[in-house]
Structure formats: structure tokens, C-alpha cells
C-alpha positions, 0 to 999 in steps of 0.5 A, a space after each residue: 097346753 090346749 088352753 094356750 092353743 085355744 087362747 092363741 086361736 081366739 086372739 088370731 080370730 079377733 085380729 082377723 075380724 078387726 082387720 076385716 072391719 072398716 072404721 066408722 066415724 061420728 056422723 055429720 048431720 045432713 044440714 050441718 054447715 061446716 068447715 073441715 080441716 084435714 091434718 096430715 102430720 097425725 092424719 085426722 079431719 076436724 069438722 067445725 061449725 061457724 061458732 068455731 066449735 069442733 063438732 067431730 074429729 075423725 082420726 085415721 090410721 092411714 096416711 091421708 094427704 088430701 080430701 075432697 067433697 063429692 057433693 054434699 054427703 060424701 068425702 073422698 080421702 087419698 094419700 100419696 103413698 096409698 094404693 087405695 082411695 076411700 069414700 065415706 058417707 058423712 051422714 052415717 060416718 061409714 065407708 061407702 067404697 074403696 078403689 084401688 089406685 096406683 101409688 103416687 096420687 097427688 090430688 083429686 078434684 071433683 067437678 060438680 057440673 060433670 059429676 066426675 072426679 079426677 085423680 092426678 098421679 106423680 108416678 105415672 104422670 097421668 090424670 084419670 077421670 071417674 064417675 061418682 061410683 068410682 068407675 074409671 072413664 078415661 085417662 091421659 098422659 101429662 107432664 112431670 108431676 101433675 097436681 093442681 086442677 080446676 074445671 071450667 066450661 068443659 075444660 080441665 086445667 092442670 098444672 104439672 108441678 115439676 114441669 114448665 107447662 100447664 095442660 088444658 084437657 077436654 073434661 069428657 074425654 081428657 084429650 089435650 087441647 092446649 099446653 101453656 108455658 108456665 114457671 116450674 114449681 107452679 102451684 095453686 090456681 083460680 079461674 076468674 070468669 069476670 076477667 076471663 083469666 086464670 091465676 097461677 101461684 107457685 113456690 119458685 124453683 131452686 134458690 129463686 122463690 116465687 113472689 107473684 101470682 101470674 095472670 093468664 088469658 083463659 082462652 089463649 094462655 097469654 100472660 096479662 101480668 103479675 101481682 106481687 104477693 111475696 113469698 110463695 103464694 100457693 093457696 088461691 080461692 075465688 069468692 063472689 067478689 075477691 080472690 084470697 091468696 096465702 103466701 106461706 113464705 111470709 105467713 101472709 093473706 092477700 085479698 085482691 079484686 078481680 083486676 088484681 088490685 090488692 085490697 088488704 093484707 094480713 100476716 096470719 098463721 104459721 106456714 099457711 098453705 090454704 085459705 077458704 071462705 066459710 059463712 062471713 069468715 075468711 079462714 086460714 089454716 096454719 100448718 105449723 101452729 095447728 090453728 084455724 084463723 077466722 078473719 072478718 073485716 081484716 081482723 082475726 075474730 077467733 082461733 080454733 085448735 085443730 090436729 097437727 099439720 092443717 093442710 086442707 080446708 073443705 067447706 059445706 054450706 047450705 045452697 041459697 
């Protein structure tokens, strides 16, 4: 009986110690360029080099739904149903800190210029700013379900997904400076400094799926026009000479110039939500086929299998 009791106590001690020990992962070398796929069906993060080799996979026991790089050597992970954010150091693979947050995180955006990150929350309908150490700086009430974000010249642009307005805030104090009327279920945005425009994508509302990207004057919110990109263009990324857009309704990649002219398009992936540029490649993530497509000169050059539910792409490259 004593031996059995000792066994139970030992087992409980092991479980308790395991619960107190944070997971650590394979380190990522500081000078390693990568594109990382956050996969949300079975939460994991695949790090891939420009040759298409998976150099590390971090598998999680938490239901992370998003991630963002904080500078070159830290990554912040969050989940809509999680009450903490976790920040890891890439070069060590170890957790740097966790921060208690309210359940309902929809997105986190990092502003390199301001050295701050911003968390939107669909339960409180707020955005909150933090410094890089996780200290809260300011908070602001917004519309229904704030999510997509981008910062430019001391302004923070936020789409309220279940609302008909886009909020423009002062980055420093989060005071609301403007609100523009936009379609409901808007999602994805890109700032085009060259034409002083903000491009906004979206799913569409109810039985009316969206089939275009809207172009707004960056200063006034006046609608300049629309670019037909059916169906449901929701992932937008600006590069040095183009805007990349994926429409997940038709599995289509569009590459447009800054004046809104579509230069070429390509059917690629299964239900893609995101696109990014890595080195000389355009990379599209297929959410349903768990595959990254490396595209060059309008053609798929190679594919890479990743974890289930590829939902977000993070890029780290040396600064030239």
C-alpha cells in the first residue's frame, strides 16, 4: 500500500512539473531567411528556406489562430479562444513571456516604426497597444469585430469586420480621427503610398459574395474605384512594384500594378487565404490542401507540404 501511495505521489509530481515547464522548440538561426506557415487545423509552425526545405516545425498544444514577428528574433502567438498571448525568441526556441488577455483576440499587428504591437478583440470590440515587452499603453473602443490592421504615418487603419466602418486612429494614443463607410465583412487591406490609396478586400455579406477590391483615398476615404477580382479577395500584400491578392472563392492569385491594372493571374491552391513574397518567389498558402506554392514568372516552380490548415505566412529576410 505504501509503495502504491508513493507511486501516485511521484506521478502527481511528474505531472505538476510538466505543467510548470514551458515548451521549447528547435532554434532558428539568427541569419536564417525563412517563410513560416502558421497552420491552424492542427496548430503548428513550419519554417521553410528559399530552397523549399522545411528547416524546423514547431508543434503546439494550444489552439493558436495567428502569429506575428516582433522584429527579427521574436514571434508572438495568439488564439481567438485563448486568454494569453505567448512570445518566443526564435534564436533560442524558448518562451520569452506570456501576457494575460481577454478571450476574443482576432488579430495582432506589429508596427516596426513605433516598436509597438496592437491587439484587436471581438469580445470587447477594442484595440489595445503594447510596447515590445508587453506593457499595455492605450486602448480604444471600436466597431463590431475589429480585425484587419495596417499602420502608416502615425495612423492605424482598422477594419471592423461585422460592421460597415473602417476606423483610423492615432498610433500613439489610439484616439479615433476618422471613420469611413465600407462594405460589411471587409477583410484584408494594403496601403499604396505611390497613389495615396488604401485597398480593401472582403468576403461579402450573406448571399452576396464580394468580387472586387475597393480603392479608397488614403486621406479622405473617398472611393476611387474597384478592381474586379472574383471571388472573395481577402488576402492582400504590397511589394515594391505590385499588389498581390488571393481570392479564396475561386482559388485565384492576382498581381496588379499600383494603378489597379491586373498584370496577370493564376489559379493556384485550394482555398487560399494568404499570399506573400519571399526572395524571388510569390508564395501562396493552400488552406485545404496544406501546401505552399512557390511561384515565379507566373508559374508554380515548386510546392512544399506543410501542416494542416495553412492560414498565415510570415517572412524574415536579411535587410539590404
